[in-house]
matplotlib code that plots the C-alpha trace (Angstrom):
import matplotlib.pyplot as plt

x = [-2.8, -0.6, -3.1, -5.9, -3.8, -2.7, -6.4, -7.4, -4.5, -5.2, -8.8, -7.9, -5.4, -8.2, -10.6, -7.9, -7.6, -11.4, -12.3, -14.9, -12.8, -15.4, -16.2, -14.3, -11.5, -11.1, -7.5, -7.0, -3.8, -3.0, -0.3, 1.5, 1.0, -1.8, -5.0, -7.3, -11.0, -13.9, -15.7, -19.5, -19.9, -18.0, -15.1, -12.5, -12.8, -10.9, -12.2, -10.3, -8.6, -6.7, -4.6, -3.3, -2.5, 1.3, 1.8, 0.0, 2.0, 5.3, 4.0, 3.2, 6.6, 8.5, 6.7, 6.9, 10.7, 10.9, 8.8, 10.9, 14.2, 13.0]
y = [-14.7, -13.0, -13.9, -12.2, -9.1, -9.2, -9.4, -6.5, -4.3, -5.2, -4.3, -1.0, -0.2, -0.9, 1.4, 4.1, 3.8, 4.6, 1.1, -1.3, -4.2, -6.8, -5.7, -7.3, -5.3, -4.6, -4.3, -2.1, -1.7, 1.9, 3.6, 4.7, 1.6, -0.4, 1.1, -0.4, 0.4, -1.2, -3.5, -3.2, -6.9, -9.9, -9.3, -10.6, -13.6, -11.8, -9.1, -5.8, -6.2, -9.3, -7.0, -5.2, -8.4, -8.6, -5.0, -5.8, -9.0, -7.0, -4.4, -7.1, -8.8, -5.5, -4.7, -8.3, -8.1, -4.8, -6.2, -9.4, -7.5, -4.9]
z = [27.6, 25.0, 22.2, 24.0, 24.5, 20.8, 19.7, 22.0, 20.7, 17.1, 17.4, 19.1, 16.3, 13.8, 15.6, 15.7, 12.0, 11.9, 10.7, 12.1, 13.4, 12.6, 9.0, 6.1, 4.6, 0.9, -0.3, -3.3, -5.4, -6.0, -8.0, -4.9, -2.9, -1.3, 0.1, 2.6, 2.7, 4.4, 2.1, 1.6, 0.9, 2.1, -0.3, 2.2, 4.5, 7.3, 9.5, 9.4, 12.8, 11.5, 9.3, 12.4, 14.1, 13.1, 14.4, 17.6, 18.1, 17.7, 20.2, 22.7, 22.2, 22.7, 25.9, 27.2, 26.9, 28.7, 31.6, 31.9, 32.0, 34.5]

ax = plt.figure().add_subplot(projection="3d")
ax.plot(x, y, z, "-o")
ax.set_aspect("equal")
plt.show()
């Protein structure tokens, strides 16, 4: 159940960043850090929402703990 919630939240985060969740993501090194841009071709094997998955998992974990302790 948590995995489904993580995927939904990661996809929503991706859309909030104005990216298509299902489109591959191109990672570009820049002088001031890393930039993410939607790839035109299959430059990456992972869809863009997968890069938001760690943040979504942390969000779910934080909110699960609050629910269990309340």
